[in-house]
N, CA, C and O of each residue as an XYZ file, in Angstrom:
316
protein
N      -0.526    -69.031    292.824
C       0.185    -70.298    292.831
C       1.532    -70.134    292.167
O       1.630    -69.555    291.085
N       2.580    -70.643    292.812
C       3.893    -70.581    292.214
C       4.250    -71.955    291.603
O       3.493    -72.921    291.708
N       5.414    -71.999    290.972
C       5.784    -73.235    290.276
C       6.097    -74.371    291.235
O       5.910    -75.535    290.879
N       6.569    -74.070    292.447
C       6.792    -75.122    293.420
C       5.462    -75.756    293.827
O       5.367    -76.972    293.994
N       4.439    -74.917    293.983
C       3.122    -75.441    294.318
C       2.525    -76.246    293.159
O       1.677    -77.112    293.373
N       2.970    -75.957    291.933
C       2.530    -76.717    290.768
C       3.198    -78.081    290.729
O       2.880    -78.916    289.882
N       4.138    -78.304    291.664
C       4.790    -79.592    291.747
C       6.152    -79.660    291.072
O       6.681    -80.755    290.878
N       6.734    -78.518    290.707
C       8.038    -78.525    290.060
C       9.130    -78.907    291.059
O       9.140    -78.443    292.199
N      10.050    -79.763    290.605
C      11.216    -80.122    291.404
C      12.238    -78.986    291.303
O      12.079    -78.068    290.499
N      13.264    -79.058    292.108
C      14.342    -78.070    292.084
C      14.952    -78.005    290.680
O      15.190    -76.917    290.156
N      15.204    -79.167    290.073
C      15.808    -79.209    288.743
C      14.860    -78.659    287.690
O      15.296    -78.000    286.746
N      13.573    -78.922    287.842
C      12.591    -78.350    286.879
C      12.556    -76.847    286.999
O      12.384    -76.154    285.995
N      12.715    -76.321    288.204
C      12.764    -74.865    288.351
C      13.994    -74.317    287.643
O      13.917    -73.263    287.012
N      15.130    -75.009    287.733
C      16.334    -74.605    287.019
C      16.115    -74.627    285.505
O      16.524    -73.709    284.794
N      15.467    -75.682    285.029
C      15.170    -75.788    283.606
C      14.307    -74.607    283.171
O      14.561    -73.991    282.136
N      13.283    -74.296    283.972
C      12.400    -73.183    283.637
C      13.142    -71.855    283.513
O      12.892    -71.077    282.592
N      14.048    -71.606    284.438
C      14.818    -70.346    284.389
C      15.690    -70.317    283.145
O      15.784    -69.286    282.479
N      16.327    -71.432    282.824
C      17.151    -71.490    281.616
C      16.327    -71.264    280.358
O      16.745    -70.540    279.454
N      15.165    -71.880    280.306
C      14.297    -71.719    279.135
C      13.962    -70.261    278.864
O      13.926    -69.817    277.716
N      13.718    -69.522    279.945
C      13.332    -68.113    279.774
C      14.531    -67.235    279.378
O      14.360    -66.252    278.658
N      15.714    -67.574    279.832
C      16.886    -66.718    279.655
C      17.698    -67.025    278.414
O      18.351    -66.131    277.877
N      17.678    -68.260    277.942
C      18.588    -68.698    276.882
C      17.826    -69.352    275.756
O      17.365    -70.483    275.912
N      17.674    -68.684    274.625
C      16.973    -69.275    273.472
C      17.898    -70.226    272.723
O      18.351    -69.928    271.618
N      18.172    -71.371    273.335
C      19.074    -72.364    272.753
C      18.331    -73.670    272.537
O      17.171    -73.816    272.923
N      19.010    -74.600    271.923
C      18.426    -75.927    271.709
C      18.408    -76.692    273.029
O      19.121    -76.355    273.975
N      17.576    -77.730    273.066
C      17.533    -78.589    274.239
C      18.909    -79.160    274.553
O      19.306    -79.245    275.716
N      19.629    -79.548    273.511
C      20.972    -80.121    273.697
C      21.908    -79.130    274.353
O      22.667    -79.485    275.254
N      21.855    -77.869    273.897
C      22.724    -76.831    274.477
C      22.328    -76.523    275.923
O      23.196    -76.316    276.771
N      21.033    -76.491    276.204
C      20.594    -76.236    277.568
C      20.952    -77.405    278.495
O      21.313    -77.192    279.652
N      20.853    -78.623    277.991
C      21.260    -79.791    278.759
C      22.732    -79.685    279.108
O      23.130    -79.962    280.239
N      23.547    -79.282    278.129
C      24.978    -79.117    278.387
C      25.207    -78.101    279.486
O      26.051    -78.314    280.356
N      24.469    -76.996    279.463
C      24.623    -75.947    280.501
C      24.328    -76.540    281.891
O      24.938    -76.128    282.878
N      23.422    -77.479    281.968
C      23.027    -78.073    283.256
C      23.859    -79.308    283.611
O      23.735    -79.877    284.696
N      24.713    -79.701    282.656
C      25.542    -80.878    282.856
C      24.694    -82.161    283.019
O      24.977    -83.014    283.860
N      23.655    -82.259    282.187
C      22.796    -83.451    282.141
C      22.668    -83.877    280.686
O      22.995    -83.115    279.776
N      22.196    -85.082    280.475
C      22.029    -85.572    279.109
C      20.825    -84.884    278.446
O      19.893    -84.458    279.127
N      20.859    -84.784    277.123
C      19.706    -84.221    276.411
C      18.405    -84.979    276.723
O      17.332    -84.380    276.801
N      18.516    -86.302    276.900
C      17.336    -87.105    277.184
C      16.768    -86.746    278.561
O      15.551    -86.651    278.720
N      17.622    -86.550    279.533
C      17.159    -86.119    280.864
C      16.507    -84.762    280.777
O      15.471    -84.531    281.401
N      17.098    -83.856    280.010
C      16.517    -82.526    279.835
C      15.130    -82.640    279.229
O      14.189    -82.006    279.707
N      14.995    -83.444    278.180
C      13.672    -83.628    277.547
C      12.674    -84.251    278.501
O      11.489    -83.922    278.460
N      13.147    -85.163    279.377
C      12.226    -85.743    280.365
C      11.717    -84.653    281.340
O      10.549    -84.652    281.729
N      12.620    -83.732    281.722
C      12.177    -82.615    282.564
C      11.106    -81.794    281.828
O      10.075    -81.447    282.404
N      11.362    -81.493    280.563
C      10.376    -80.714    279.783
C       9.042    -81.409    279.731
O       8.003    -80.778    279.921
N       9.055    -82.707    279.474
C       7.815    -83.479    279.383
C       7.057    -83.413    280.716
O       5.845    -83.199    280.736
N       7.770    -83.595    281.813
C       7.146    -83.555    283.125
C       6.550    -82.167    283.409
O       5.442    -82.044    283.931
N       7.304    -81.144    283.057
C       6.838    -79.770    283.278
C       5.626    -79.432    282.446
O       4.702    -78.776    282.928
N       5.619    -79.884    281.168
C       4.437    -79.625    280.317
C       3.221    -80.308    280.905
O       2.131    -79.736    280.898
N       3.384    -81.526    281.418
C       2.255    -82.249    282.024
C       1.736    -81.517    283.252
O       0.527    -81.375    283.431
N       2.653    -81.052    284.101
C       2.240    -80.369    285.348
C       1.534    -79.051    285.069
O       0.675    -78.637    285.848
N       1.880    -78.381    283.966
C       1.241    -77.110    283.652
C       0.172    -77.244    282.579
O      -0.418    -76.256    282.142
N      -0.069    -78.498    282.156
C      -1.140    -78.779    281.190
C      -0.964    -77.992    279.891
O      -1.894    -77.339    279.419
N       0.237    -78.061    279.324
C       0.510    -77.448    278.021
C       1.104    -78.493    277.109
O       1.577    -79.534    277.566
N       1.079    -78.215    275.807
C       1.489    -79.207    274.821
C       2.838    -78.938    274.166
O       3.511    -79.871    273.729
N       3.233    -77.687    274.094
C       4.462    -77.346    273.357
C       5.475    -76.652    274.292
O       5.144    -76.149    275.365
N       6.724    -76.661    273.810
C       7.771    -75.969    274.564
C       7.468    -74.472    274.631
O       7.678    -73.852    275.673
N       6.983    -73.890    273.552
C       6.672    -72.457    273.561
C       5.563    -72.144    274.580
O       5.654    -71.149    275.299
N       4.524    -72.979    274.647
C       3.469    -72.775    275.637
C       4.043    -72.903    277.059
O       3.653    -72.164    277.963
N       4.969    -73.845    277.240
C       5.592    -74.012    278.546
C       6.361    -72.762    278.935
O       6.222    -72.280    280.059
N       7.175    -72.224    278.024
C       7.929    -71.008    278.299
C       6.995    -69.849    278.645
O       7.240    -69.115    279.602
N       5.946    -69.689    277.881
C       4.989    -68.597    278.149
C       4.342    -68.731    279.521
O       4.186    -67.746    280.242
N       3.969    -69.949    279.874
C       3.318    -70.164    281.165
C       4.305    -69.953    282.329
O       3.941    -69.382    283.357
N       5.543    -70.413    282.163
C       6.564    -70.188    283.178
C       6.800    -68.704    283.343
O       6.862    -68.207    284.468
N       6.930    -67.996    282.249
C       7.157    -66.559    282.289
C       5.979    -65.876    283.014
O       6.189    -64.958    283.806
N       4.760    -66.321    282.744
C       3.600    -65.764    283.425
C       3.711    -65.971    284.939
O       3.479    -65.042    285.711
N       4.069    -67.201    285.365
C       4.196    -67.490    286.805
C       5.226    -66.589    287.449
O       4.970    -66.011    288.505
N       6.413    -66.456    286.816
C       7.453    -65.598    287.392
C       7.008    -64.139    287.463
O       7.258    -63.476    288.469
N       6.360    -63.629    286.428
C       5.869    -62.251    286.437
C       4.800    -62.051    287.521
O       4.771    -61.030    288.209
N       3.926    -63.052    287.649
C       2.842    -62.992    288.642
C       3.416    -62.980    290.057
O       2.942    -62.231    290.912
N       4.443    -63.813    290.309
C       5.084    -63.879    291.624
C       5.708    -62.537    291.979
O       5.576    -62.064    293.108
N       6.397    -61.918    291.003
C       7.061    -60.629    291.260
C       6.052    -59.549    291.606
O       6.336    -58.691    292.441
N       4.885    -59.569    290.987
C       3.871    -58.560    291.270
C       3.301    -58.740    292.685
O       2.928    -57.753    293.319
N       3.225    -59.978    293.192
C       2.668    -60.218    294.505
C       3.668    -59.984    295.627
O       3.270    -59.818    296.779
N       4.956    -59.969    295.314
C       5.994    -59.845    296.324
C       5.983    -58.403    296.865
O       5.916    -57.448    296.092
N       6.050    -58.257    298.197
C       6.142    -56.895    298.769
C       7.388    -56.178    298.268
O       8.387    -56.827    297.958
N       7.350    -54.855    298.183
C       8.444    -54.068    297.633
C       9.765    -54.326    298.326
O      10.803    -54.321    297.664
N       9.773    -54.549    299.614
C      11.032    -54.731    300.340
C      11.645    -56.102    300.126
O      12.728    -56.357    300.652
N      11.020    -56.986    299.392
C      11.561    -58.311    299.142
C      11.999    -58.522    297.698
O      12.300    -59.658    297.330
N      12.050    -57.502    296.874
C      12.499    -57.648    295.470
C      13.946    -57.926    295.361
O      14.464    -58.072    294.254
């Protein structure tokens, strides 16, 4: 199962990628996406609910797991 099948929106997928790559505050990540910190936090809340986790760290770990799992399943010619 990938994150799109988990019900993530396009923006939530963007948030997930940022969370994995940039260890910054929510406010800084919101700025990178050109959205308000409140909107960013709403995305986090929605993503935590969809993945059934309680903390931001658990969310990052689960997103990282999904991305690693997807890469392992992808045929070699599609990397």
